[in-house]
C-alpha positions in Angstrom: 6.5 -13.9 14.7 8.1 -12.8 11.5 6.2 -11.8 8.4 6.7 -15.1 6.6 5.5 -17.2 9.5 2.4 -15.0 10.0 1.6 -15.0 6.3 1.9 -18.8 6.0 -0.2 -19.4 9.0 -2.9 -17.2 7.8 -3.1 -18.8 4.3 -3.7 -22.5 4.9 -4.6 -23.0 1.3 -2.4 -20.5 -0.3 -1.6 -20.6 -4.0 0.2 -18.2 -6.2 3.0 -17.1 -8.5 4.1 -14.4 -10.9 5.1 -12.7 -14.1 8.5 -11.1 -13.8 9.1 -7.5 -14.8 11.9 -7.1 -17.3 15.0 -5.5 -15.9 17.6 -5.5 -18.7 20.6 -4.2 -16.9 19.9 -6.2 -13.7 19.3 -9.6 -15.4 21.6 -12.2 -16.8 25.3 -12.3 -16.9 27.3 -9.1 -16.3 27.7 -7.3 -19.6 31.0 -6.0 -20.8 31.9 -2.9 -22.7 34.5 -3.0 -25.4 37.0 -0.1 -25.2 37.1 2.4 -28.0 39.5 1.4 -30.8 42.4 3.9 -31.0 45.1 3.1 -33.6 48.5 2.6 -31.9 47.2 4.3 -28.7 46.0 2.5 -25.6 42.7 3.7 -24.1 43.2 6.1 -21.3 42.3 4.8 -17.8 38.9 5.8 -16.5 39.1 7.4 -13.1 36.2 6.6 -10.6 34.1 9.7 -10.0 32.0 10.3 -6.9 28.3 9.6 -7.0 26.0 12.7 -6.5 24.6 12.8 -3.0 20.8 13.0 -2.8 19.7 16.6 -2.3 16.9 17.2 0.1 15.1 20.6 0.6 12.5 20.5 3.3 9.8 22.8 4.7 9.9 21.0 8.1 6.8 19.2 9.1 5.7 15.9 10.6 6.8 13.8 7.6 10.3 13.2 6.2 11.2 12.0 2.7 14.4 10.0 2.0 15.5 8.0 -1.1 18.2 6.3 -3.0 18.8 5.0 -6.5 19.4 1.3 -7.3 21.9 2.4 -9.9 23.8 5.6 -8.8 26.2 5.0 -11.8 24.8 4.5 -15.3 26.5 3.7 -18.6 25.6 5.4 -21.9 22.5 4.0 -23.5 19.1 3.1 -21.9 19.1 1.6 -18.4 16.5 0.6 -15.8 16.9 2.5 -12.6 14.7 2.3 -9.4 14.2 5.1 -7.1 13.5 3.7 -3.6 11.8 6.1 -1.3 10.7 6.2 2.3 8.2 8.5 3.9 8.3 8.5 7.7 6.1 10.2 10.3 7.4 11.8 13.4 7.1 10.2 16.8 5.1 12.0 19.4 6.3 10.6 22.7 3.7 10.7 25.5 1.1 12.3 23.4 -2.5 11.5 24.3 -4.7 10.0 21.5 -6.7 12.8 19.9 -10.5 12.7 20.1 -12.0 11.2 17.0 -15.2 11.7 15.1 -16.1 8.2 13.8 -18.7 6.6 11.6 -18.8 2.8 11.8 -20.5 1.6 8.6 -21.4 -2.1 8.8 -22.7 -4.4 6.1 -25.7 -6.4 7.4 -26.8 -7.9 4.1 -28.1 -11.4 4.0 -24.6 -12.9 3.4 -23.5 -11.6 6.8 -25.8 -14.2 8.5 -24.5 -16.4 11.3 -21.0 -15.9 12.7 -20.2 -12.9 10.6 -23.0 -10.6 11.9 -22.4 -11.8 15.4 -18.7 -11.0 15.2 -19.5 -7.6 13.7 -21.8 -6.8 16.6 -19.2 -8.0 19.1 -16.5 -5.9 17.4 -18.7 -2.8 17.3 -19.5 -3.1 21.0 -15.8 -3.5 21.7 -15.0 -0.4 19.7 -17.6 1.6 21.7 -16.0 0.5 24.9 -12.6 1.8 23.8 -13.9 5.3 23.2 -13.5 8.2 25.6 -16.1 10.7 26.6 -14.7 13.3 24.1 -14.9 10.8 21.2 -18.0 10.9 18.9 -19.4 7.9 17.0 -22.2 7.1 14.6 -23.2 3.5 13.9 -24.5 2.9 10.5 -25.7 -0.4 9.1 -26.9 -1.2 5.6 -28.6 -4.0 3.7 -30.9 -2.9 0.9 -31.7 0.2 3.0 -29.7 2.1 5.6 -30.3 2.7 9.3 -28.1 4.7 11.8 -27.7 5.9 15.3 -25.8 9.1 14.8 -23.5 11.5 16.5 -23.2 10.4 20.1 -20.4 11.3 22.4 -19.1 8.1 24.1 -20.3 9.0 27.6 -21.3 6.1 29.9 -25.0 6.8 29.3 -24.6 7.0 25.5 -22.5 3.8 25.5 -25.4 2.0 26.9 -27.7 3.3 24.1 -25.0 2.3 21.5 -24.7 -1.2 22.9 -28.4 -1.7 22.8 -28.6 -0.4 19.3 -25.8 -2.6 18.0 -27.3 -5.7 19.6 -30.4 -5.3 17.5 -28.6 -5.2 14.1 -29.8 -8.3 12.1 -28.8 -9.5 8.7 -31.1 -8.8 5.8 -31.3 -7.4 2.3 -28.7 -6.6 -0.4 -25.4 -4.8 -0.3 -25.9 -1.0 -0.5 -22.4 0.2 0.1 -22.9 3.6 -1.6 -25.8 4.7 0.6 -24.0 3.3 3.7 -21.0 5.5 2.9 -23.2 8.6 2.2 -25.1 8.3 5.5 -21.8 7.8 7.4 -20.4 10.9 5.9 -23.6 12.9 6.7 -23.3 12.0 10.4 -19.6 12.9 10.5 -20.2 16.2 8.7 -22.5 17.4 11.5 -19.5 17.8 13.9 -16.5 17.7 11.5 -15.3 21.2 12.3 -15.0 20.3 16.0 -12.5 17.5 15.4 -9.0 17.2 14.0 -9.6 13.6 13.1 -12.7 12.5 11.1 -12.8 8.8 10.1 -15.2 6.5 8.3 -14.7 2.8 8.9 -16.4 0.5 6.4 -16.9 -3.2 6.9 -18.3 -5.4 4.1 -18.3 -9.1 3.2 -19.8 -8.8 -0.3 -20.0 -6.9 -3.5 -22.4 -4.0 -4.1 -25.8 -5.2 -5.4 -28.0 -2.2 -4.6 -27.7 1.5 -5.3 -24.4 2.4 -6.8 -23.0 -0.9 -8.0 -20.1 0.2 -10.3 -16.6 0.3 -8.9 -15.9 3.7 -10.4 -19.1 5.1 -8.9 -18.2 4.0 -5.4 -14.6 5.3 -5.9 -16.0 8.6 -6.8 -18.2 8.7 -3.6 -15.1 7.9 -1.5 -13.0 10.5 -3.3 -15.6 13.2 -2.4 -15.6 12.0 1.2 -11.9 12.4 1.4 -12.0 15.8 -0.3 -14.3 16.9 2.4 -11.6 16.1 5.1 -12.8 12.6 6.1 -10.6 9.5 5.7 -12.0 6.1 4.8 -10.7 2.7 6.0 -12.2 -0.4 4.3 -12.2 -3.9 5.8 -13.3 -6.9 3.9 -14.4 -10.0 5.7 -14.7 -13.6 4.3 -14.2 -14.7 0.8 -16.9 -13.0 -1.3 -16.0 -9.3 -1.2 -14.3 -7.5 -4.1 -10.8 -7.0 -2.7 -9.7 -4.9 -5.6 -12.6 -2.5 -5.0 -12.1 -2.4 -1.2 -8.4 -1.8 -1.6 -9.0 1.0 -4.0 -11.6 2.6 -1.7 -8.9 2.8 1.1 -6.3 4.2 -1.4 -8.6 6.9 -2.5 -10.0 7.5 1.0 -6.5 7.9 2.6 -7.2 5.2 5.2 -6.2 1.6 5.6 -7.2 -1.7 3.9 -7.6 -5.0 5.6 -8.6 -8.5 4.7 -10.2 -10.4 7.6 -10.1 -14.1 6.8 -11.2 -14.8 10.4 -14.3 -12.8 11.2 -13.6 -13.0 14.9 -10.5 -10.8 14.4 -12.7 -7.9 13.4 -12.5 -6.3 16.9 -8.7 -6.2 16.8 -8.7 -4.3 13.5 -11.4 -1.9 14.8 -9.2 -1.2 17.8 -6.1 -0.8 15.6 -7.8 1.7 13.3 -9.0 3.7 16.2 -5.5 4.0 17.5 -4.1 4.9 14.1 -6.8 7.6 13.5 -6.3 9.0 17.0 -2.6 9.5 16.5 -2.8 11.0 13.1 -0.1 13.6 12.3 -0.6 14.2 8.5 -3.3 13.9 6.0 -3.9 14.5 2.2 -0.4 13.3 1.5 0.7 13.2 -2.2 4.1 12.5 -3.7 4.8 13.9 -7.1 7.9 14.0 -9.4 8.7 15.6 -12.8 10.7 13.6 -15.3 13.7 15.4 -16.8 14.7 14.9 -20.4 16.0 11.4 -21.0 14.0 9.8 -18.2 10.9 7.8 -18.7 8.3 6.6 -16.1 7.5 2.9 -16.1 5.5 2.2 -12.9 5.2 2.6 -9.1 4.7 -0.7 -7.5 1.5 -1.3 -5.5 0.3 2.4 -5.3 -2.4 4.4 -7.1 -0.7 6.8 -9.5 -1.7 9.4 -12.2 0.4 11.0 -14.9 -0.1 14.3 -16.6 2.6 15.1 -19.1 5.9 14.5 -17.5 4.6 14.9 -14.0 3.6 11.7 -12.0 1.6 11.9 -8.8 1.3 9.1 -6.2 -1.6 9.1 -3.7 -0.4 8.3 -0.2 -2.4 7.4 3.0 -2.9 9.6 5.9 -0.1 9.2 8.4 -0.2 8.3 12.1 2.8 8.8 14.4 5.8 6.6 13.6 4.1 5.3 10.4 6.5 4.4 7.6 5.6 3.8 4.0 8.0 2.7 1.3 7.8 3.2 -2.4 9.6 1.9 -5.4 9.5 3.9 -8.6 10.7 2.1 -11.8 12.2 4.5 -14.4 14.4 4.2 -17.5 17.2 6.6 -18.1 18.9 7.5 -21.4 21.6 10.0 -20.6 22.5 12.5 -23.2 26.1 12.6 -22.1 28.8 9.9 -21.9 30.3 11.1 -18.6 29.1 13.4 -15.8 26.1 13.9 -13.6 22.5 13.6 -14.8 19.3 14.4 -13.0 16.9 11.4 -12.5 14.0 12.9 -10.7 13.0 15.6 -8.2 10.4 14.5 -5.7 8.0 16.6 -3.7 5.9 15.4 -0.8 2.9 17.7 0.1 0.5 17.2 2.9 -1.4 18.9 5.7 0.5 18.8 9.0 -2.0 18.1 11.7 0.4 19.1 14.4 0.6 22.6 13.1 -2.7 22.6 11.1 -0.6 24.1 8.2 0.5 22.8 4.7 3.9 21.3 4.7 6.2 19.7 2.1 9.5 17.8 1.7 11.7 17.7 -1.4 14.3 15.3 -2.6 16.4 15.4 -5.8 18.1 12.2 -7.1 20.9 12.2 -9.7 23.2 9.6 -11.2 26.8 9.7 -12.6 27.3 8.5 -16.1 30.5 6.5 -16.8 31.7 4.4 -19.7 33.2 1.9 -17.2 30.6 -0.8 -17.0 32.4 -2.6 -14.3 32.4 0.5 -12.1 28.7 1.0 -12.7 27.8 -2.6 -11.7 30.1 -2.4 -8.7 28.5 0.8 -7.4 24.9 -0.6 -7.4 23.2 0.4 -4.1 22.6 -2.9 -2.1 19.7 -1.7 0.0 18.0 -0.1 -3.0 18.4 -3.2 -5.1 17.0 -5.4 -2.4 14.0 -3.1 -1.9 13.4 -2.9 -5.7 13.6 -6.6 -6.2 11.1 -7.2 -3.4 8.7 -4.9 -5.2 9.3 -6.8 -8.5 8.6 -10.1 -6.7 5.4 -8.5 -5.5 4.2 -8.1 -9.1 4.5 -11.9 -9.4 2.5 -12.5 -6.3 -0.3 -10.4 -7.8 -0.1 -12.1 -11.1 -0.1 -15.5 -9.5 -3.2 -14.6 -7.5 -5.0 -13.5 -10.7 -3.9 -16.8 -12.4 -5.3 -18.9 -9.6 -8.6 -16.9 -9.6 -8.9 -17.7 -13.3 -8.1 -21.4 -12.8 -4.7 -21.2 -14.4 -2.8 -23.1 -11.7 0.1 -24.2 -13.9 0.5 -20.5 -15.0 0.5 -19.4 -11.4 3.3 -21.8 -10.6 5.3 -20.7 -13.6 5.0 -17.1 -12.5 6.1 -17.9 -9.0 9.0 -19.8 -10.3 10.2 -16.7 -12.1 10.9 -15.0 -8.8 14.0 -17.2 -8.4 15.8 -15.1 -10.9 14.8 -11.9 -9.0 16.1 -13.3 -5.7 19.4 -14.4 -7.4 19.9 -10.9 -8.8 19.5 -9.3 -5.4 21.9 -11.8 -3.8 24.5 -11.1 -6.4 24.5 -7.5 -5.4 23.7 -7.6 -1.7 25.1 -11.0 -0.7 23.6 -14.4 -0.1 20.5 -14.3 2.1 19.5 -10.7 1.3 16.1 -12.0 0.1 15.8 -14.8 2.6 12.3 -13.8 3.8 10.9 -13.3 0.3 12.6 -16.5 -0.9 11.1 -18.6 2.0 7.7 -17.2 1.4 7.9 -17.7 -2.3 9.0 -21.4 -1.9 6.4 -22.2 0.6 3.6 -20.7 -1.6 4.9 -22.6 -4.6 4.5 -25.9 -2.7 1.0 -24.9 -1.5 0.0 -23.9 -5.0 -0.1 -27.5 -6.0 -3.2 -28.0 -3.8 -5.1 -25.2 -5.6 -6.9 -27.5 -8.1 -8.5 -29.5 -5.3 -9.1 -26.7 -2.8 -12.7 -25.6 -1.9 -13.8 -22.5 -3.9 -14.1 -20.5 -0.7 -10.6 -21.4 0.4 -9.3 -20.6 -3.1 -10.9 -17.2 -3.0 -9.4 -16.4 0.5 -6.0 -17.5 -0.8 -6.3 -15.1 -3.7 -7.1 -12.3 -1.3 -4.2 -13.2 1.0 -1.8 -13.2 -2.0 -2.9 -9.8 -3.1 -2.4 -8.5 0.4 1.1 -10.0 0.5 1.8 -8.3 -2.8 1.0 -4.9 -1.3 3.2 -5.6 1.7 6.2 -6.6 -0.4 5.7 -3.4 -2.4 6.3 -1.4 0.7 3.0 -0.8 2.3 3.3 -0.1 6.0 0.6 0.6 8.6 -1.9 1.4 5.9 -2.2 -2.4 5.3 -3.8 -4.5 8.0 
């Protein structure tokens, strides 16, 4: 099943759209450049010049970094340019899943009553059955207060204890996510030094109502957990949880984020996260780049980012074997020369290589050629990079459409989604008809479904908003870190 079919099947009441990001030199009719006026002398012909090849310098490790520019040739003035990057983890054929030190932190607040808590219990018991004798697990559940069965190796005898404990989890109380996270961390810490992989898996269906209730407060808790060497995955179930907060917790925690619109699918995501954690090859990954003179940072699509002076840092998830994450960095370049090569950005990927237990890095330098021949510049646009960049731009519209629907602005959502037509056309002009077929089909189907938004039930509308935000992340280049 392709991505579009799966997405449309999951969102029966989907509704969305988007605000298009300005892209002056990619939009509208092809501009022309008038030749300089020279009295009685024809302008000299402009010879094509070779584009600089990306320069990579690597301290070999389990991750590789590659990248290209959407516009490897620039004309004098200010131009939009997109750096499209790919971070890939090494394959480890035949490798056995590494033992894991897990804390499963389950929301058992009153809103989890009925099928939700039953599915959570079933999923937790399924996870226990998947563990090996050398895996260690703590089961934490929280309402207003927190209870836990901590630190058991998954031997047959202990699995029986765990199953009995899980069967007695009942829904009650408020939503104390902060204390649930703290207790989960405490139980992992007791054996953290004995494991290469330490993972906290959070499941919640609601927003925090007890203890730490601010988003920033919970983000700070998760940041401290990751700084201690524990990654955090967050899974939201149903329609009432704060998807922006849960996604941010996963970003800061270096784990994965998942939206479960069918609570019975919880067991599958538990199993997936176990496999991902057990095949981890790199953690604490960050990608940074320094802007040279004449280059300005605009945004990185769908990723947490910080900027200090002319250095930008992007937080990446921990990587399992074969995991691929794509990034699109929007920059503007104002070359100080009218011809010749100019640096656009130098990227550095740093991380801890879990295969060697040593720090590692990968470096990549991207440069462009400046030419006064506008036709040459347009003709040399990189097809793959333009398609990847335009998918990320369309993702902004998915996010904006979801926000519009959430606010009841259904007409605004449809207008934003309609704006994606121009983005798809631009990519087709460069890469050929059909280059954005998957995105175009998804966009068109969602546009039709958005007409049902005003009459959709509130719960269905909230689930549609969450699904749209997940789709925005996927189009931005999220890989295995998005469930």
